[in-house]
C-alpha positions, 0 to 999 in steps of 0.5 A: 690782668694775670700774666702781663708785665708792668710794661705790657699793662702800661702799653695797654692803658695807653691804647685804652686811653687812645680808644677813649679819646676816639669814642669821645670824638664821635660815638657813632657815624653814618655813611649813606644808610649804614650807622656804625658805632665805636665800642662802649665808652662805659666799658672802656672807661671801666677797663681803664680804671681797673687797669690804672689801679692794677698799675698803681698797686703794683708800682706802690708795692715796689716802692722803698718805704723807710721810716725815720726815727729821731731819738729824744731824751726823756 
């Protein structure tokens, strides 16, 4: 998601998780003669995974990587 900050991405990820939970609790329901369906579960899960990977990649690139060297006499 180009143009979003890390904070915005994390917020959006939380919304995807809420949506997924609602879908899992009841994909469709009927009132009288009308049937209503929630969003597509597969699409929400795919977007959640993709966004999670983006967040992990962005957080991973910010981590300080250090290496330790131990001098040894040969």
